[in-house]
N, C-alpha and C positions, 0 to 999 in steps of 0.2 A: 504494500500500500504506500503510495507516494503523496498522500494528503487527501482528506475528504473521501469522496467516493471513487477517486481515480486509482486505477491499478497499473503498476509497471509491468510491461510485457518484455519478452526476450530481446526486443530491439530498443529497449529503454524509452519506449513511448509512454507518456504519462498524461493522458487526456481522455475525454469521453467521446472522441471522434471514432466512429465505427470503421471507416474505410482504411485507416492507417495502422491498424493493429498488425503486429508482426505475423508473417506467414511464410511457409515454405512451399515452393512449387517445383515441379519436375518438368523439364523441357526435353523432348525427344528430338535428336538430330539424326538425319540420314546422311548417306554418302553425298559428297560434294555440297551443293548450295542449299541453304535453308534460310528462308526469309522470315526473320524472327524479331520479336521485341521482348522486353523484360518487364513483366507486371510487378515484380518485386525486385528490389536491389538493396544490398547492405550499404553501410556508410562508406566503405571502401569500394569504389566502383572501377578500380584499375583493371585492365585486361588480365594481368597476372592473378589477381584475386578472384575475379569472376570465373575464369576458365581453368583454374588450377586442377580441378578434378578430371578434366578431359584433355589435359595437355598432350597425351599420347595420340589423340585422334584429330585435334584441331589444326587446321592449316592457315586460316586467315579469317579476319573479320573486316567487313567493309560497310561504311555508312554511305550517305548520299554524296559526301564530298571528301571523305578521308578514309584511310584503310591502314591495316597493319598485318604483317605476315609473321607467323610463329616459326622460327627456325633455330635449331640448336639450343633450345631451352630459353629463348628470349624473344621479345616482340620488337619488330622493326617497322617503323612507319609513322604517319602523322596522327593516327588514331591511338589515343592513350587510355581513355575512359569510356564507359558505357553510360548513355543518357536514357532515362526512362521514357522520354517523349519520342525518341527516334526509333526507326526500324533499322535492321542490320541484315546483311547477308553473312551468315556464319558458314564457312566452308570447311568441310570435314573430309578426312580420308578413310572414315569408317563410321558406322552407326554407334551412337552413344547417348545416354541420358545425363543431363546436367541438373543437379539439385541446387536451388538458390534460396537462401533465407534472407528476408529483409522486409522493408516497409513498402507496402503497395503504393502505386501511383494514384494521385487524386483522380477519381473517375470523371470529374468535371474539368479535367485539363483542357485548356484552350490551345489549339495548334494554329500558328500563324502561317497559313499556306500562301505560297507565292505562285504567280502565273507560271505554268510549266509543271515539272516533275518534283514531287515532294515525297520523301520516304519517312513515314511516321509509324509509331507503334499503336497499340490498342490497349486502353487502360482498364479493361474489365477482366475478371476471371470467370466469365460465363459467355455464352454465345449470343450474338445479336444479329437478327436478320438484316440484310443489306439496307433495305429501305427504312427499316425501323431505326437503324443507326444513323441515318442522314437527315439533316434538317432540310426544310424547303429550299433554303439558299444553297445548300450543298448539292441537292438534286439538280438544281438549275445551273450551277456554276461549274461543277465537275464534268470533265469530258469522259474520264474513265478511271477505274480503280483496278490495279493489278496486284494479285496475290502471288503465291508460289504455285505457278502452273495454272492459275485461274485468273479470270478477268470479268469485269462488268463494264458495259459500254453504254453511254447515254446516246441512244440512237433515235434522233428526232424526238426527244423528250421521253422515250420509253427505255427503261434500263433492261438490258439483255445480257446474257452471258452465263458462264458456269459459276461465277462467284456469287453464292447465295447468302453467305453469312460471314460476320467477323468472328475470328477465333482467338482464344486466349494465347498470349505469348507469340503472336504472329505480327509481322510487319506488312505494310501496304504502301505501294506507290500510288499516291493521289495525283492524277493528271488534271490540272485545273486550268480553266480558261481565263481566270482572273485571280487577283489576290483577295483573300478574305480570311476572317478568323473562324475556325471550325472547332466544334466539340461533338463527340459522339452522343447520340440520343439513345441512351441505354436503359432508362428507367422503366420502360414498359416491358422489357424483355429480360430483366434480371432473373437469374436462376435457370435460364434455358440450358439444355444440354444438347449434345451433338445429335441425339436421336430425334430432336424436334425438327431437324432439317434434312433435306435430301443430300446424300453424300456423292461427290464425284467418283464414278467407278474406277477401280484399278485398271491399268492397262492389261490387254490380253497377254497370255503367256507367250514368250518369245518376242514380244514387242515392247520391251521396257527401254527406257532411255534415262540419262542423268539430267536432273534439274540443273539449269545454268543460271548464273547471275544476270545473263543477258537473255531476254525473251521478247518475242513479239506475238501478236495474236491475229489470226486470219478468221474473220467471221464469214460464214457461208450461208446464203439463203436457201439455195436449192442444190441437191446433189442427185444426179441422174442414177436411177435404179437403186438408190439406198433405201433400206428398210430399217425400222427401229431395232436397235441391237447391233447394227453394223458399226465398224470403226473407220474413221478417216485417219490415215497415217501420213505424216509429213517426213520427207527425206531431203537431205542435202547431198546430191549425188547418190551414193548408196548407203549413206549413214542416216539411221532413224533419228529424227530430231524433235518429234512431237506426235501426239495421238489424242483423239477425242472420240467418245462414243456418240453415235448418231441418235438423236432423240425424236426426230420427226419435225423439229423446229430449227431455227437458226442456231448453229453451234459455233463456238469459238475454238479454233484449233491452235494450241500453243506450239510455237516454233522456237526452239532453243538456239542461242548463239554461242560462238566460241568465246570463252572468258579466260583464255590463257591457262586453264588447268588441263591436266592430262585426261580428265574425265570427258572433256568436251572437244577433243581433237576431231576435226572434220565437221563440226557444227557450222551453222551459217555465220558468215561475216557480212559486213556492210554491202548491200545491194545484191547479194546472192539470191537467186530465184528458187524458192523451195518447190519441191514436187510433191504431189498428193496421190495417194492410192486408197481405194475402197477395199476394206477387208471384211469378209463375212465369216465369223467364227464357226457357225454351224456347218459350213461346207468347206472352209479353207479357201474360198474364192478370193483372189487378190487381183485387182484390175487398176490400171493407170487412170488417173483423172486429169483433165486439162481445163484451163480457164485463163482469164486475163489476170495473171498473178504478178503483183509488183514485187520489187526487191525488198529484202529483209533489212529492217532498221530496228535497233533496240527500243523497246517500249512502244513500238508503232502499232496502231490498230488499222487493219485493212478490211473492208467489207467487199466480198465477192458475191455477185448475183448468182452465178452458176458454176458448178464443176461438172463436167461431162465425161462419160466414159470414152476412152480412146483405144485404138488398136483392137477393136472388137473382132473376134475371130470370124473368118469367112466359111469355115467348115469344121465339122466335128473331128476331134483327134483324141487318141489315147496314147500318152507318152510312155516310153519304156519305164518299167518299174525300177525303183532304186532303193536299196541295193537289190541285185538279182544275180545269183542266188542270195538267199537271205535267211536269217534266224534271229528272233522269231517274227520281226516286223519289216514291212516294206512300204514305201510311199508310192501311191498311185495318183498321177496327175492326168487330168483330162480337160478338154475344151469343148464348149457347146456353142454352136453358131446361132441357134435360135432358142427361145423359151420353149419348154415342154416337159412332158413326163420322162423321167430318166431312171434307168436301172444300172447299177454297177454291181455285178455279181461274180462270185467265185465258184468254179466247178472243179470236181476232181477229174482224173484222167478217164473215168468211165462215164462222164457227163452228168454225174449227180450234183445237185446244188449243195454247196457247202455253206454259203452265207450271202445274203444281200447286204452289201455295204451301203448302197444308196437305193432308195425306192421312193421317189418323190418328184414333185414339180420343181424345176429349177430354171433360173433365168440364164440367158446367154452370158458366157464368161469363162474364166479359168478357175479350176477347182483342184484341190489336193486332199486326198483321203489316205489315212494310214490303215493297213490291214495287219492286225495282230493275230498271227497264226499259232500262238502258243498252245491252243487246245486241239490242234490237228496234227497228224503224223507227217513225217518227212515224205517228200514226193513231188511230183509235177502237178501243177494246178493251172487252170485257165481263167483269166480275168476277162469278163465280157462287159463292154459298155454298150447299152442299147437304148434307142429312142423309138418312137412310133414309125420312123422312116429309115433307120440305119442301125447297124451293129458293128462293133469292132472288138477283136479278141487278141490277147497276147498270152504267151506262156511264161509262167514263173516257177521257180524251183525253191522249195523249202528244204534246207539241210540242217538237221538238229544233231 
């Protein structure tokens, strides 16, 4: 007790203000870039003190205008201390959790935003819906808000994009059309949890990429032949640099840039033109998309009216299985020139049906299916691709 009804907490706070009582929070960092902020901080805000517990994994910390690199046990650079109002890119060479004990930031903190790009933190330990957290002035003045691999864009007065909520200990780039004072409107949504909001889905297996400190977003209104559940993948030459699940509405495809780390070698640099592909997880279909795509620029928002399928096949084809001979799985790729009912079946040497790998209506395009033959015996088998107007067959050999 430090006098009257006031109680002293672990951070030596002695008052009746609820928001500044000492707290401990845990922040999870992934490989490479994490767009973060610090809801609580101790009195000593030096980089050495804040990140001492993860010194084996941390590579660098960068704010809007200053940065520091951690090498050989010491920090080098212009950034020396962490500020609770700011956001930071925390760059890691491995995943790790950081525990921080300190005094929370005032939830009514006022951020002085300048015209252009502003990297700020988030002052609550609960989730706030995007529009719930913005004042009327902010909704009208802000051009876009960029999170870690997510964005929200003020498109003719309507906010669209994958960024649906503000998250504790996260940083955000506020792209503003003018200077103004901003504070988060969080009172109506205090106590919200992540389950109260839709979560951006994880990337499909084999299509993961590293988050970069440099990112742009390409918004697409219409994607030819896309169905809900498909993915649009972004490439720089042959390097995957972004992905977004198709929802049936306008989607924002994140496209990562090269940030001089080994994780992002081959990622987009200024004015590189990203390429897009349509991927259908249920069938393995992967087709090129084309459109009027502008060059990559960090923090840039580009709106595309259409992405259209290109190089559509002119005839049905069944590619050679790979590997062949195989044990126990082989990959079967095929091409459809027109939409229709399709069967991809496996028969034994006596003509008996072993398995229907595909038996459904499919759109024209390229497909890839894996046959796992672990339940059948060694021998020669025949794979048949058939439609209502054509049939193709090839021989495969299972050797156990």
